PQR file of N, CA, C, O and H, with PARSE charges and radii, in Angstrom:
ATOM      1  N   UNK A   1      23.003 -16.375  -5.668 -0.4000 1.5000
ATOM      2  CA  UNK A   1      22.294 -15.229  -5.355 -0.0000 2.0000
ATOM      3  C   UNK A   1      20.796 -16.002  -4.976  0.5500 1.7000
ATOM      4  O   UNK A   1      20.103 -16.612  -5.790 -0.5500 1.4000
ATOM      5  N   UNK A   2      20.530 -15.829  -3.683 -0.4000 1.5000
ATOM      6  CA  UNK A   2      19.154 -16.759  -3.398 -0.0000 2.0000
ATOM      7  C   UNK A   2      17.868 -15.747  -3.778  0.5500 1.7000
ATOM      8  O   UNK A   2      17.731 -14.581  -3.408 -0.5500 1.4000
ATOM      9  H   UNK A   2      21.093 -15.333  -3.022  0.4000 1.0000
ATOM     10  N   UNK A   3      16.972 -16.527  -4.620 -0.4000 1.5000
ATOM     11  CA  UNK A   3      15.879 -16.054  -4.868 -0.0000 2.0000
ATOM     12  C   UNK A   3      14.497 -16.168  -4.087  0.5500 1.7000
ATOM     13  O   UNK A   3      14.133 -17.235  -3.593 -0.5500 1.4000
ATOM     14  H   UNK A   3      17.083 -17.475  -4.921  0.4000 1.0000
ATOM     15  N   UNK A   4      13.967 -15.334  -4.032 -0.4000 1.5000
ATOM     16  CA  UNK A   4      12.700 -15.559  -3.057 -0.0000 2.0000
ATOM     17  C   UNK A   4      11.142 -15.588  -3.953  0.5500 1.7000
ATOM     18  O   UNK A   4      10.763 -14.761  -4.783 -0.5500 1.4000
ATOM     19  H   UNK A   4      14.262 -14.467  -4.434  0.4000 1.0000
ATOM     20  N   UNK A   5      10.478 -16.731  -3.506 -0.4000 1.5000
ATOM     21  CA  UNK A   5       9.295 -17.007  -4.574 -0.0000 2.0000
ATOM     22  C   UNK A   5       8.055 -15.570  -4.175  0.5500 1.7000
ATOM     23  O   UNK A   5       7.966 -14.948  -3.117 -0.5500 1.4000
ATOM     24  H   UNK A   5      10.786 -17.403  -2.832  0.4000 1.0000
ATOM     25  N   UNK A   6       7.316 -15.413  -5.329 -0.4000 1.5000
ATOM     26  CA  UNK A   6       6.288 -14.456  -5.027 -0.0000 2.0000
ATOM     27  C   UNK A   6       5.400 -14.469  -3.825  0.5500 1.7000
ATOM     28  O   UNK A   6       5.004 -13.529  -3.136 -0.5500 1.4000
ATOM     29  H   UNK A   6       7.389 -15.918  -6.189  0.4000 1.0000
ATOM     30  N   UNK A   7       5.187 -15.715  -3.736 -0.4000 1.5000
ATOM     31  CA  UNK A   7       4.348 -16.007  -2.653 -0.0000 2.0000
ATOM     32  C   UNK A   7       4.727 -15.861  -1.514  0.5500 1.7000
ATOM     33  O   UNK A   7       3.823 -15.635  -0.709 -0.5500 1.4000
ATOM     34  H   UNK A   7       5.509 -16.479  -4.295  0.4000 1.0000
ATOM     35  N   UNK A   8       6.104 -15.920  -0.979 -0.4000 1.5000
ATOM     36  CA  UNK A   8       6.746 -15.897   0.079 -0.0000 2.0000
ATOM     37  C   UNK A   8       7.186 -14.245   0.649  0.5500 1.7000
ATOM     38  O   UNK A   8       7.837 -13.928   1.645 -0.5500 1.4000
ATOM     39  H   UNK A   8       6.839 -16.104  -1.632  0.4000 1.0000
ATOM     40  N   UNK A   9       6.630 -13.491  -0.276 -0.4000 1.5000
ATOM     41  CA  UNK A   9       7.011 -12.012   0.291 -0.0000 2.0000
ATOM     42  C   UNK A   9       5.983 -11.518   0.921  0.5500 1.7000
ATOM     43  O   UNK A   9       4.814 -11.746   0.609 -0.5500 1.4000
ATOM     44  H   UNK A   9       6.101 -13.748  -1.085  0.4000 1.0000
ATOM     45  N   UNK A  10       6.453 -10.617   2.098 -0.4000 1.5000
ATOM     46  CA  UNK A  10       5.351  -9.920   2.969 -0.0000 2.0000
ATOM     47  C   UNK A  10       4.422  -9.318   2.121  0.5500 1.7000
ATOM     48  O   UNK A  10       4.609  -9.012   0.944 -0.5500 1.4000
ATOM     49  H   UNK A  10       7.402 -10.432   2.351  0.4000 1.0000
ATOM     50  N   UNK A  11       3.174  -9.130   2.939 -0.4000 1.5000
ATOM     51  CA  UNK A  11       2.057  -8.689   2.193 -0.0000 2.0000
ATOM     52  C   UNK A  11       1.590  -7.452   3.181  0.5500 1.7000
ATOM     53  O   UNK A  11       2.056  -7.483   4.321 -0.5500 1.4000
ATOM     54  H   UNK A  11       3.022  -9.379   3.895  0.4000 1.0000
ATOM     55  N   UNK A  12       0.815  -6.500   2.877 -0.4000 1.5000
ATOM     56  CA  UNK A  12      -0.132  -5.454   3.624 -0.0000 2.0000
ATOM     57  C   UNK A  12      -1.293  -5.233   3.202  0.5500 1.7000
ATOM     58  O   UNK A  12      -1.354  -5.399   1.984 -0.5500 1.4000
ATOM     59  H   UNK A  12       0.437  -6.475   1.951  0.4000 1.0000
ATOM     60  N   UNK A  13      -2.299  -4.914   3.693 -0.4000 1.5000
ATOM     61  CA  UNK A  13      -3.511  -4.192   3.420 -0.0000 2.0000
ATOM     62  C   UNK A  13      -3.573  -2.875   3.118  0.5500 1.7000
ATOM     63  O   UNK A  13      -3.081  -2.078   3.917 -0.5500 1.4000
ATOM     64  H   UNK A  13      -2.249  -4.779   4.682  0.4000 1.0000
ATOM     65  N   UNK A  14      -4.169  -2.421   1.947 -0.4000 1.5000
ATOM     66  CA  UNK A  14      -4.117  -1.302   1.367 -0.0000 2.0000
ATOM     67  C   UNK A  14      -5.127  -0.477   2.595  0.5500 1.7000
ATOM     68  O   UNK A  14      -6.142  -0.977   3.079 -0.5500 1.4000
ATOM     69  H   UNK A  14      -4.569  -3.069   1.298  0.4000 1.0000
ATOM     70  N   UNK A  15      -4.669   0.646   2.884 -0.4000 1.5000
ATOM     71  CA  UNK A  15      -5.505   1.641   3.758 -0.0000 2.0000
ATOM     72  C   UNK A  15      -6.654   2.293   2.938  0.5500 1.7000
ATOM     73  O   UNK A  15      -7.502   2.902   3.591 -0.5500 1.4000
ATOM     74  H   UNK A  15      -3.844   1.053   2.491  0.4000 1.0000
ATOM     75  N   UNK A  16      -6.753   2.252   1.909 -0.4000 1.5000
ATOM     76  CA  UNK A  16      -7.861   2.924   1.231 -0.0000 2.0000
ATOM     77  C   UNK A  16      -9.073   1.737   0.445  0.5500 1.7000
ATOM     78  O   UNK A  16     -10.301   1.820   0.410 -0.5500 1.4000
ATOM     79  H   UNK A  16      -6.065   1.758   1.379  0.4000 1.0000
ATOM     80  N   UNK A  17      -8.340   0.888  -0.008 -0.4000 1.5000
ATOM     81  CA  UNK A  17      -9.297   0.017  -0.696 -0.0000 2.0000
ATOM     82  C   UNK A  17      -9.189  -1.462   0.111  0.5500 1.7000
ATOM     83  O   UNK A  17     -10.037  -2.312  -0.164 -0.5500 1.4000
ATOM     84  H   UNK A  17      -7.343   0.821   0.020  0.4000 1.0000
ATOM     85  N   UNK A  18      -8.374  -1.699   0.888 -0.4000 1.5000
ATOM     86  CA  UNK A  18      -8.571  -2.807   1.534 -0.0000 2.0000
ATOM     87  C   UNK A  18      -7.835  -4.150   0.883  0.5500 1.7000
ATOM     88  O   UNK A  18      -7.823  -5.257   1.420 -0.5500 1.4000
ATOM     89  H   UNK A  18      -7.686  -1.009   1.112  0.4000 1.0000
ATOM     90  N   UNK A  19      -7.235  -3.815  -0.365 -0.4000 1.5000
ATOM     91  CA  UNK A  19      -6.940  -4.819  -0.940 -0.0000 2.0000
ATOM     92  C   UNK A  19      -5.462  -5.309  -0.321  0.5500 1.7000
ATOM     93  O   UNK A  19      -4.756  -4.433   0.177 -0.5500 1.4000
ATOM     94  H   UNK A  19      -7.244  -2.915  -0.801  0.4000 1.0000
ATOM     95  N   UNK A  20      -4.977  -6.698  -0.342 -0.4000 1.5000
ATOM     96  CA  UNK A  20      -3.640  -7.103  -0.182 -0.0000 2.0000
ATOM     97  C   UNK A  20      -2.982  -6.613  -1.416  0.5500 1.7000
ATOM     98  O   UNK A  20      -3.374  -6.590  -2.583 -0.5500 1.4000
ATOM     99  H   UNK A  20      -5.551  -7.411  -0.746  0.4000 1.0000
ATOM    100  N   UNK A  21      -1.585  -6.123  -0.706 -0.4000 1.5000
ATOM    101  CA  UNK A  21      -0.481  -5.917  -1.537 -0.0000 2.0000
ATOM    102  C   UNK A  21       1.131  -6.549  -1.254  0.5500 1.7000
ATOM    103  O   UNK A  21       1.523  -6.861  -0.130 -0.5500 1.4000
ATOM    104  H   UNK A  21      -1.267  -6.142   0.241  0.4000 1.0000
ATOM    105  N   UNK A  22       1.757  -6.636  -2.199 -0.4000 1.5000
ATOM    106  CA  UNK A  22       3.135  -7.315  -1.939 -0.0000 2.0000
ATOM    107  C   UNK A  22       4.442  -6.652  -1.944  0.5500 1.7000
ATOM    108  O   UNK A  22       4.654  -5.727  -2.728 -0.5500 1.4000
ATOM    109  H   UNK A  22       1.439  -6.382  -3.112  0.4000 1.0000
ATOM    110  N   UNK A  23       5.182  -6.995  -1.259 -0.4000 1.5000
ATOM    111  CA  UNK A  23       6.581  -5.925  -1.001 -0.0000 2.0000
ATOM    112  C   UNK A  23       6.993  -5.815  -2.300  0.5500 1.7000
ATOM    113  O   UNK A  23       7.004  -6.801  -3.038 -0.5500 1.4000
ATOM    114  H   UNK A  23       5.010  -7.747  -0.623  0.4000 1.0000
ATOM    115  N   UNK A  24       7.421  -4.449  -2.761 -0.4000 1.5000
ATOM    116  CA  UNK A  24       8.293  -4.416  -4.161 -0.0000 2.0000
ATOM    117  C   UNK A  24       9.680  -3.912  -3.691  0.5500 1.7000
ATOM    118  O   UNK A  24       9.864  -3.252  -2.669 -0.5500 1.4000
ATOM    119  H   UNK A  24       7.412  -3.648  -2.162  0.4000 1.0000
ATOM    120  N   UNK A  25      10.742  -4.355  -4.671 -0.4000 1.5000
ATOM    121  CA  UNK A  25      11.900  -4.001  -4.601 -0.0000 2.0000
ATOM    122  C   UNK A  25      12.050  -2.384  -4.199  0.5500 1.7000
ATOM    123  O   UNK A  25      12.785  -1.997  -3.290 -0.5500 1.4000
ATOM    124  H   UNK A  25      10.592  -4.892  -5.501  0.4000 1.0000
ATOM    125  N   UNK A  26      11.191  -1.464  -5.067 -0.4000 1.5000
ATOM    126  CA  UNK A  26      11.177  -0.094  -4.911 -0.0000 2.0000
ATOM    127  C   UNK A  26      11.052   0.349  -3.414  0.5500 1.7000
ATOM    128  O   UNK A  26      11.660   1.344  -3.018 -0.5500 1.4000
ATOM    129  H   UNK A  26      10.594  -1.778  -5.805  0.4000 1.0000
ATOM    130  N   UNK A  27      10.225  -0.429  -2.554 -0.4000 1.5000
ATOM    131  CA  UNK A  27       9.881  -0.112  -1.381 -0.0000 2.0000
ATOM    132  C   UNK A  27      10.684  -0.677  -0.331  0.5500 1.7000
ATOM    133  O   UNK A  27      10.243  -0.601   0.816 -0.5500 1.4000
ATOM    134  H   UNK A  27       9.732  -1.237  -2.876  0.4000 1.0000
ATOM    135  N   UNK A  28      11.862  -1.266  -0.551 -0.4000 1.5000
ATOM    136  CA  UNK A  28      13.029  -1.844   0.008 -0.0000 2.0000
ATOM    137  C   UNK A  28      13.231  -0.997   1.266  0.5500 1.7000
ATOM    138  O   UNK A  28      13.006  -1.667   2.274 -0.5500 1.4000
ATOM    139  H   UNK A  28      12.220  -1.328  -1.482  0.4000 1.0000
ATOM    140  N   UNK A  29      13.537   0.092   1.488 -0.4000 1.5000
ATOM    141  CA  UNK A  29      14.102   0.794   2.545 -0.0000 2.0000
ATOM    142  C   UNK A  29      12.720   1.661   3.265  0.5500 1.7000
ATOM    143  O   UNK A  29      12.830   2.172   4.379 -0.5500 1.4000
ATOM    144  H   UNK A  29      13.720   0.636   0.670  0.4000 1.0000
ATOM    145  N   UNK A  30      11.699   1.721   2.628 -0.4000 1.5000
ATOM    146  CA  UNK A  30      10.689   2.193   3.225 -0.0000 2.0000
ATOM    147  C   UNK A  30       9.380   1.477   3.601  0.5500 1.7000
ATOM    148  O   UNK A  30       8.368   2.134   3.846 -0.5500 1.4000
ATOM    149  H   UNK A  30      11.609   1.306   1.723  0.4000 1.0000
ATOM    150  N   UNK A  31       9.396   0.107   3.649 -0.4000 1.5000
ATOM    151  CA  UNK A  31       8.576  -0.727   3.419 -0.0000 2.0000
ATOM    152  C   UNK A  31       7.607  -0.704   5.059  0.5500 1.7000
ATOM    153  O   UNK A  31       6.486  -1.153   5.299 -0.5500 1.4000
ATOM    154  H   UNK A  31      10.218  -0.427   3.450  0.4000 1.0000
ATOM    155  N   UNK A  32       8.536  -0.030   5.904 -0.4000 1.5000
ATOM    156  CA  UNK A  32       7.366  -0.124   7.378 -0.0000 2.0000
ATOM    157  C   UNK A  32       6.549   1.385   7.138  0.5500 1.7000
ATOM    158  O   UNK A  32       5.760   1.697   8.030 -0.5500 1.4000
ATOM    159  H   UNK A  32       9.446   0.336   5.709  0.4000 1.0000
ATOM    160  N   UNK A  33       6.686   2.220   6.109 -0.4000 1.5000
ATOM    161  CA  UNK A  33       6.178   3.219   5.977 -0.0000 2.0000
ATOM    162  C   UNK A  33       5.176   3.184   4.936  0.5500 1.7000
ATOM    163  O   UNK A  33       4.272   4.012   4.823 -0.5500 1.4000
ATOM    164  H   UNK A  33       7.326   1.966   5.383  0.4000 1.0000
ATOM    165  N   UNK A  34       5.393   2.088   4.105 -0.4000 1.5000
ATOM    166  CA  UNK A  34       4.100   2.359   3.038 -0.0000 2.0000
ATOM    167  C   UNK A  34       3.074   1.647   3.477  0.5500 1.7000
ATOM    168  O   UNK A  34       3.112   0.585   4.100 -0.5500 1.4000
ATOM    169  H   UNK A  34       6.127   1.415   4.197  0.4000 1.0000
ATOM    170  N   UNK A  35       1.781   2.515   2.994 -0.4000 1.5000
ATOM    171  CA  UNK A  35       0.286   2.125   3.468 -0.0000 2.0000
ATOM    172  C   UNK A  35      -0.446   1.669   2.275  0.5500 1.7000
ATOM    173  O   UNK A  35      -1.192   0.690   2.316 -0.5500 1.4000
ATOM    174  H   UNK A  35       1.750   3.377   2.488  0.4000 1.0000
ATOM    175  N   UNK A  36      -0.209   2.479   1.039 -0.4000 1.5000
ATOM    176  CA  UNK A  36      -1.516   2.452   0.095 -0.0000 2.0000
ATOM    177  C   UNK A  36      -0.506   1.754  -1.153  0.5500 1.7000
ATOM    178  O   UNK A  36       0.684   1.976  -1.376 -0.5500 1.4000
ATOM    179  H   UNK A  36       0.397   3.274   1.006  0.4000 1.0000
ATOM    180  N   UNK A  37      -1.483   0.811  -1.877 -0.4000 1.5000
ATOM    181  CA  UNK A  37      -0.898  -0.130  -2.817 -0.0000 2.0000
ATOM    182  C   UNK A  37      -0.534   0.482  -4.139  0.5500 1.7000
ATOM    183  O   UNK A  37       0.277  -0.079  -4.876 -0.5500 1.4000
ATOM    184  H   UNK A  37      -2.450   0.630  -1.696  0.4000 1.0000
ATOM    185  N   UNK A  38      -1.172   1.741  -4.494 -0.4000 1.5000
ATOM    186  CA  UNK A  38      -0.764   2.449  -5.765 -0.0000 2.0000
ATOM    187  C   UNK A  38      -0.919   3.941  -5.199  0.5500 1.7000
ATOM    188  O   UNK A  38      -1.212   4.228  -4.038 -0.5500 1.4000
ATOM    189  H   UNK A  38      -1.830   2.197  -3.895  0.4000 1.0000
ATOM    190  N   UNK A  39      -0.672   4.812  -6.222 -0.4000 1.5000
ATOM    191  CA  UNK A  39      -0.436   6.269  -6.485 -0.0000 2.0000
ATOM    192  C   UNK A  39      -2.054   6.571  -6.410  0.5500 1.7000
ATOM    193  O   UNK A  39      -2.436   7.251  -5.458 -0.5500 1.4000
ATOM    194  H   UNK A  39      -0.435   4.579  -7.165  0.4000 1.0000
ATOM    195  N   UNK A  40      -2.861   6.180  -7.203 -0.4000 1.5000
ATOM    196  CA  UNK A  40      -4.178   6.214  -7.126 -0.0000 2.0000
ATOM    197  C   UNK A  40      -5.040   6.412  -5.678  0.5500 1.7000
ATOM    198  O   UNK A  40      -5.819   7.308  -5.355 -0.5500 1.4000
ATOM    199  H   UNK A  40      -2.551   5.628  -7.977  0.4000 1.0000
ATOM    200  N   UNK A  41      -4.507   5.013  -4.818 -0.4000 1.5000
ATOM    201  CA  UNK A  41      -5.115   5.256  -3.435 -0.0000 2.0000
ATOM    202  C   UNK A  41      -4.776   6.068  -2.642  0.5500 1.7000
ATOM    203  O   UNK A  41      -5.511   6.581  -1.797 -0.5500 1.4000
ATOM    204  H   UNK A  41      -3.874   4.285  -5.081  0.4000 1.0000
ATOM    205  N   UNK A  42      -3.278   6.353  -2.864 -0.4000 1.5000
ATOM    206  CA  UNK A  42      -2.650   7.453  -1.964 -0.0000 2.0000
ATOM    207  C   UNK A  42      -3.532   8.998  -2.305  0.5500 1.7000
ATOM    208  O   UNK A  42      -3.792   9.964  -1.587 -0.5500 1.4000
ATOM    209  H   UNK A  42      -2.681   5.936  -3.550  0.4000 1.0000
ATOM    210  N   UNK A  43      -3.766   8.744  -3.463 -0.4000 1.5000
ATOM    211  CA  UNK A  43      -4.458  10.121  -3.857 -0.0000 2.0000
ATOM    212  C   UNK A  43      -5.819  10.254  -3.062  0.5500 1.7000
ATOM    213  O   UNK A  43      -6.173  11.294  -2.507 -0.5500 1.4000
ATOM    214  H   UNK A  43      -3.555   7.959  -4.046  0.4000 1.0000
ATOM    215  N   UNK A  44      -6.600   8.971  -3.076 -0.4000 1.5000
ATOM    216  CA  UNK A  44      -7.998   8.964  -2.683 -0.0000 2.0000
ATOM    217  C   UNK A  44      -8.325   9.417  -1.170  0.5500 1.7000
ATOM    218  O   UNK A  44      -9.349   9.916  -0.705 -0.5500 1.4000
ATOM    219  H   UNK A  44      -6.312   8.126  -3.527  0.4000 1.0000
ATOM    220  N   UNK A  45      -7.051   9.058  -0.539 -0.4000 1.5000
ATOM    221  CA  UNK A  45      -6.993   9.191   0.841 -0.0000 2.0000
ATOM    222  C   UNK A  45      -7.478  10.284   1.295  0.5500 1.7000
ATOM    223  O   UNK A  45      -8.239  10.286   2.263 -0.5500 1.4000
ATOM    224  H   UNK A  45      -6.218   8.653  -0.917  0.4000 1.0000
ATOM    225  N   UNK A  46      -6.982  11.755   0.446 -0.4000 1.5000
ATOM    226  CA  UNK A  46      -7.507  12.781   0.651 -0.0000 2.0000
ATOM    227  C   UNK A  46      -8.796  13.065   0.334  0.5500 1.7000
ATOM    228  O   UNK A  46      -9.410  13.802   1.106 -0.5500 1.4000
ATOM    229  H   UNK A  46      -6.364  11.754  -0.340  0.4000 1.0000
ATOM    230  N   UNK A  47      -9.385  12.609  -0.710 -0.4000 1.5000
ATOM    231  CA  UNK A  47     -10.907  12.630  -1.016 -0.0000 2.0000
ATOM    232  C   UNK A  47     -11.912  12.068   0.118  0.5500 1.7000
ATOM    233  O   UNK A  47     -12.934  12.625   0.519 -0.5500 1.4000
ATOM    234  H   UNK A  47      -8.886  12.010  -1.336  0.4000 1.0000
ATOM    235  N   UNK A  48     -11.379  10.841   0.534 -0.4000 1.5000
ATOM    236  CA  UNK A  48     -12.240  10.342   1.334 -0.0000 2.0000
ATOM    237  C   UNK A  48     -11.802  11.185   2.557  0.5500 1.7000
ATOM    238  O   UNK A  48     -12.706  10.786   3.292 -0.5500 1.4000
ATOM    239  H   UNK A  48     -10.549  10.388   0.209  0.4000 1.0000
ATOM    240  N   UNK A  49     -11.206  11.923   3.228 -0.4000 1.5000
ATOM    241  CA  UNK A  49     -11.027  12.773   4.250 -0.0000 2.0000
ATOM    242  C   UNK A  49     -11.974  13.858   4.178  0.5500 1.7000
ATOM    243  O   UNK A  49     -12.514  14.238   5.218 -0.5500 1.4000
ATOM    244  H   UNK A  49     -10.472  12.246   2.631  0.4000 1.0000
ATOM    245  N   UNK A  50     -12.298  14.521   2.829 -0.4000 1.5000
ATOM    246  CA  UNK A  50     -12.652  15.800   2.817 -0.0000 2.0000
ATOM    247  C   UNK A  50     -14.204  15.405   2.571  0.5500 1.7000
ATOM    248  O   UNK A  50     -15.070  16.277   2.526 -0.5500 1.4000
ATOM    249  H   UNK A  50     -11.860  14.213   1.984  0.4000 1.0000
ATOM    250  N   UNK A  51     -14.446  14.250   2.441 -0.4000 1.5000
ATOM    251  CA  UNK A  51     -16.118  13.783   2.117 -0.0000 2.0000
ATOM    252  C   UNK A  51     -16.614  13.683   3.736  0.5500 1.7000
ATOM    253  O   UNK A  51     -17.611  14.220   4.217 -0.5500 1.4000
ATOM    254  H   UNK A  51     -13.742  13.541   2.477  0.4000 1.0000
ATOM    255  N   UNK A  52     -15.650  12.862   4.407 -0.4000 1.5000
ATOM    256  CA  UNK A  52     -16.259  12.806   5.743 -0.0000 2.0000
ATOM    257  C   UNK A  52     -16.043  14.138   6.562  0.5500 1.7000
ATOM    258  O   UNK A  52     -16.709  14.215   7.595 -0.5500 1.4000
ATOM    259  H   UNK A  52     -14.840  12.426   4.016  0.4000 1.0000
ATOM    260  N   UNK A  53     -15.364  15.007   6.313 -0.4000 1.5000
ATOM    261  CA  UNK A  53     -15.437  16.441   6.748 -0.0000 2.0000
ATOM    262  C   UNK A  53     -16.771  17.101   6.611  0.5500 1.7000
ATOM    263  O   UNK A  53     -17.160  17.808   7.541 -0.5500 1.4000
ATOM    264  H   UNK A  53     -14.823  14.945   5.475  0.4000 1.0000
ATOM    265  N   UNK A  54     -17.473  16.951   5.601 -0.4000 1.5000
ATOM    266  CA  UNK A  54     -18.488  17.812   4.836 -0.0000 2.0000
ATOM    267  C   UNK A  54     -19.729  16.991   5.301  0.5500 1.7000
ATOM    268  O   UNK A  54     -20.786  17.619   5.241 -0.5500 1.4000
ATOM    269  H   UNK A  54     -17.157  16.377   4.846  0.4000 1.0000
ATOM    270  N   UNK A  55     -19.800  15.794   5.723 -0.4000 1.5000
ATOM    271  CA  UNK A  55     -20.720  15.064   6.470 -0.0000 2.0000
ATOM    272  C   UNK A  55     -21.506  15.657   7.554  0.5500 1.7000
ATOM    273  O   UNK A  55     -22.307  14.967   8.185 -0.5500 1.4000
ATOM    274  H   UNK A  55     -18.942  15.284   5.772  0.4000 1.0000
TER
END
């Protein structure tokens, strides 16, 4: 079995916080759809959208 080094994993930039995050095994089938690094950032997207609407 061939192992991949952590530094060789694909990365994306989080749509909410702007930080880079790496591929995870649990995202294997949905990697193209992943936009947020965590559940917290995913829930923050709604708060950001609501504050922009009220401005």
